[in-house]
Kinemage of the C-alpha trace (Angstrom):
@kinemage 1
@onewidth
@group {chain A} dominant
@subgroup {mainchain}
@vectorlist {calphas} color= white
{ca met a 1} P 0.000 0.000 0.000
{ca phe a 2} L 1.314 3.424 -0.910
{ca thr a 3} L 1.600 5.942 1.857
{ca arg a 4} L 2.197 9.624 1.426
{ca arg a 5} L 5.743 9.182 2.772
{ca ser a 6} L 6.626 6.369 0.302
{ca val a 7} L 5.258 8.368 -2.654
{ca ile a 8} L 7.303 11.447 -1.664
{ca ala a 9} L 10.419 9.304 -1.159
{ca gly a 10} L 9.888 7.687 -4.588
{ca leu a 11} L 9.453 11.066 -6.286
{ca ala a 12} L 12.550 12.437 -4.564
{ca ala a 13} L 14.584 9.414 -5.667
{ca ala a 14} L 13.328 9.778 -9.254
{ca met a 15} L 14.230 13.481 -9.304
{ca leu a 16} L 17.708 12.826 -7.896
{ca ala a 17} L 18.477 9.887 -10.201
{ca pro a 18} L 19.533 12.056 -13.178
{ca thr a 19} L 21.817 14.063 -10.878
{ca ala a 20} L 23.461 10.910 -9.587
{ca ala a 21} L 23.892 9.639 -13.139
{ca ser a 22} L 25.467 12.910 -14.232
{ca ala a 23} L 27.982 12.590 -11.400
{ca thr a 24} L 29.740 10.026 -13.556
{ca ser a 25} L 30.086 12.504 -16.419
{ca phe a 26} L 33.285 14.468 -16.738
{ca ala a 27} L 32.024 17.642 -15.095
{ca leu a 28} L 31.703 15.849 -11.801
{ca ala a 29} L 34.274 13.124 -12.320
{ca pro a 30} L 36.356 12.495 -9.233
{ca ala a 31} L 39.707 14.124 -9.806
{ca ala a 32} L 42.907 12.813 -8.375
{ca glu a 33} L 44.413 14.868 -5.607
{ca met a 34} L 46.832 17.507 -6.840
{ca pro a 35} L 50.358 16.716 -5.684
{ca ser a 36} L 52.063 19.432 -3.664
{ca ala a 37} L 54.905 21.475 -5.132
{ca gly a 38} L 57.254 19.565 -2.818
{ca lys a 39} L 56.110 16.183 -4.115
{ca ile a 40} L 56.377 17.327 -7.737
{ca leu a 41} L 59.879 18.644 -7.056
{ca arg a 42} L 60.971 15.426 -5.315
{ca gln a 43} L 59.673 13.295 -8.187
{ca leu a 44} L 61.342 15.420 -10.859
{ca glu a 45} L 64.649 15.707 -9.020
{ca ala a 46} L 64.918 11.972 -8.427
{ca arg a 47} L 67.812 10.194 -10.098
{ca pro a 48} L 67.049 8.734 -13.521
{ca lys a 49} L 66.519 4.969 -13.515
{ca leu a 50} L 69.591 4.642 -15.721
{ca lys a 51} L 72.460 7.009 -16.345
{ca ile a 52} L 73.047 7.769 -20.015
{ca ala a 53} L 76.662 8.120 -21.153
{ca pro a 54} L 77.437 11.488 -22.790
{ca his a 55} L 77.980 9.879 -26.215
{ca gln a 56} L 74.511 8.239 -25.999
{ca arg a 57} L 72.608 11.451 -25.322
{ca met a 58} L 70.077 12.581 -27.897
{ca thr a 59} L 68.094 15.550 -29.140
{ca ile a 60} L 64.684 16.326 -27.689
{ca gln a 61} L 63.080 15.206 -30.977
{ca glu a 62} L 64.800 11.819 -30.717
{ca leu a 63} L 63.797 11.462 -27.078
{ca lys a 64} L 60.138 12.193 -27.842
{ca val a 65} L 59.930 9.101 -30.054
{ca arg a 66} L 61.903 6.769 -27.765
{ca pro a 67} L 59.487 5.582 -25.033
{ca glu a 68} L 62.019 3.063 -23.705
{ca ile a 69} L 64.393 5.947 -22.912
{ca arg a 70} L 61.719 8.434 -21.794
{ca lys a 71} L 60.420 6.034 -19.151
{ca leu a 72} L 63.865 6.086 -17.508
{ca ala a 73} L 63.532 9.800 -16.724
{ca pro a 74} L 62.074 11.027 -13.415
{ca ala a 75} L 58.373 11.760 -13.953
{ca ile a 76} L 55.048 12.495 -12.306
{ca asp a 77} L 51.521 12.135 -13.739
{ca ile a 78} L 49.243 15.078 -13.072
{ca gln a 79} L 45.667 13.822 -13.289
{ca ser a 80} L 44.112 16.558 -11.224
{ca ile a 81} L 44.019 19.281 -13.885
{ca asn a 82} L 40.513 18.796 -15.193
{ca phe a 83} L 40.458 18.829 -18.974
{ca ala a 84} L 36.898 18.704 -20.240
{ca phe a 85} L 36.108 15.949 -22.708
{ca gly a 86} L 37.582 16.951 -26.077
{ca ser a 87} L 39.116 20.159 -24.712
{ca ala a 88} L 42.640 21.447 -24.190
{ca val a 89} L 41.562 24.556 -22.289
{ca ile a 90} L 42.802 24.913 -18.731
{ca pro a 91} L 40.051 26.882 -16.987
{ca tyr a 92} L 41.111 29.683 -14.678
{ca ser a 93} L 39.563 27.663 -11.826
{ca gln a 94} L 42.420 25.147 -12.334
{ca tyr a 95} L 45.228 27.728 -12.044
{ca gly a 96} L 45.686 26.981 -8.338
{ca lys a 97} L 46.682 23.440 -9.335
{ca val a 98} L 49.000 24.725 -12.061
{ca glu a 99} L 50.588 26.985 -9.447
{ca asn a 100} L 51.853 23.870 -7.606
{ca ile a 101} L 53.658 22.837 -10.778
{ca ala a 102} L 55.031 26.364 -11.233
{ca asn a 103} L 56.322 26.475 -7.653
{ca ala a 104} L 58.177 23.186 -8.168
{ca leu a 105} L 59.642 24.350 -11.485
{ca arg a 106} L 60.790 27.636 -9.935
{ca gln a 107} L 62.886 25.646 -7.484
{ca met a 108} L 64.353 23.633 -10.352
{ca arg a 109} L 65.556 26.762 -12.131
{ca asn a 110} L 68.702 26.486 -10.027
{ca arg a 111} L 69.620 23.466 -12.158
{ca arg a 112} L 71.561 25.064 -14.977
{ca phe a 113} L 70.055 23.107 -17.873
{ca ala a 114} L 66.837 21.824 -16.300
{ca thr a 115} L 64.461 20.639 -19.026
{ca val a 116} L 60.994 19.298 -18.364
{ca leu a 117} L 58.998 17.515 -21.038
{ca ile a 118} L 55.262 18.109 -20.678
{ca glu a 119} L 53.454 15.113 -22.163
{ca gly a 120} L 49.769 15.413 -23.049
{ca his a 121} L 47.476 12.367 -22.992
{ca thr a 122} L 43.848 11.613 -23.879
{ca asp a 123} L 41.384 8.824 -23.334
{ca ala a 124} L 40.559 6.405 -26.183
{ca val a 125} L 37.304 8.000 -27.356
{ca gly a 126} L 37.603 9.468 -30.848
{ca ser a 127} L 39.961 8.917 -33.737
{ca his a 128} L 43.674 8.375 -33.285
{ca tyr a 129} L 44.385 11.586 -35.223
{ca ser a 130} L 42.011 13.776 -33.166
{ca asn a 131} L 43.370 12.347 -29.902
{ca gln a 132} L 46.938 12.963 -31.037
{ca arg a 133} L 46.179 16.604 -31.873
{ca leu a 134} L 44.223 17.065 -28.628
{ca ser a 135} L 47.073 15.681 -26.529
{ca glu a 136} L 49.528 18.056 -28.225
{ca arg a 137} L 47.203 20.994 -27.512
{ca arg a 138} L 46.868 19.958 -23.845
{ca ala a 139} L 50.644 19.897 -23.381
{ca asp a 140} L 50.973 23.246 -25.170
{ca ala a 141} L 48.166 24.749 -23.062
{ca leu a 142} L 49.941 23.835 -19.828
{ca lys a 143} L 53.203 25.266 -21.127
{ca gln a 144} L 51.494 28.526 -22.105
{ca val a 145} L 49.899 28.932 -18.667
{ca leu a 146} L 53.198 28.164 -16.926
{ca val a 147} L 55.142 30.623 -19.103
{ca tyr a 148} L 52.686 33.501 -19.468
{ca his a 149} L 50.809 33.361 -16.186
{ca phe a 150} L 53.450 32.006 -13.787
{ca gly a 151} L 56.687 33.254 -15.381
{ca ile a 152} L 58.415 29.891 -15.916
{ca pro a 153} L 61.171 30.261 -18.558
{ca ala a 154} L 60.004 28.813 -21.888
{ca arg a 155} L 63.500 27.359 -22.512
{ca met a 156} L 62.915 25.038 -19.560
{ca leu a 157} L 59.799 23.420 -21.052
{ca gln a 158} L 59.313 21.113 -24.035
{ca thr a 159} L 55.996 19.584 -25.084
{ca ala a 160} L 54.819 16.384 -26.738
{ca gly a 161} L 51.458 14.735 -27.294
{ca tyr a 162} L 50.940 10.994 -27.134
{ca gly a 163} L 47.190 10.791 -27.695
{ca glu a 164} L 45.777 7.503 -26.509
{ca ser a 165} L 49.088 5.634 -26.815
{ca tyr a 166} L 49.791 5.331 -23.075
{ca leu a 167} L 46.459 4.795 -21.317
{ca leu a 168} L 46.637 4.470 -17.545
{ca val a 169} L 43.280 2.704 -17.577
{ca pro a 170} L 43.032 0.471 -20.672
{ca thr a 171} L 39.490 1.074 -21.878
{ca pro a 172} L 37.927 2.210 -25.165
{ca tyr a 173} L 35.515 4.400 -23.188
{ca glu a 174} L 35.670 7.862 -21.702
{ca glu a 175} L 37.964 7.731 -18.645
{ca trp a 176} L 39.022 10.890 -16.794
{ca arg a 177} L 42.236 9.301 -15.455
{ca asn a 178} L 43.560 9.004 -19.009
{ca arg a 179} L 43.067 12.745 -19.673
{ca arg a 180} L 46.236 13.933 -18.024
{ca val a 181} L 49.645 15.493 -18.410
{ca thr a 182} L 52.936 13.941 -17.392
{ca leu a 183} L 55.924 16.012 -16.326
{ca arg a 184} L 59.245 14.354 -17.099
{ca arg a 185} L 62.710 15.814 -16.331
{ca val a 186} L 64.810 14.939 -19.352
{ca asp a 187} L 67.893 17.178 -19.183
{ca glu a 188} L 70.213 14.281 -18.277
{ca phe a 189} L 69.276 12.522 -21.535
{ca leu a 190} L 69.841 15.475 -23.883
{ca arg a 191} L 72.927 16.605 -25.782
């Protein structure tokens, strides 16, 4: 038998159901916690997993296409900058998170030739070409904010996009954890 209370509870649940469903969309996707400037700095200043002899060093262009060498460099994934689905724009509301990266990079400026590769990544939704272009734009967007808003020297930053090539969560569906940037200190690998 329906009571007034059960009808009201049912209506409330029906009205809240679309809101709960939309919580899984990107706008409300749970973001990873932003690492502190100290953690970013510690990760980037760690020793490389393998020391490269001076005669084996390479150009930045060569390094960008050598994943087996890139993965040896100290790195940190930044999943907490919320890129909207299909977008490379970093909203002003995310600048507080970018400031943590800037604060870490400011401390690295003391390293004479410090070079950080900003790698852009996407999820697997869409064509390979569109994801590749989007990942390049995401890396470039972060570099632009760091240089023009936070005063990080442009010479210190390189960018590359890897599209859907290195998914953290292997799925063909929309996945916020795959829409990320990776910071990788590569100066010890470069000529």
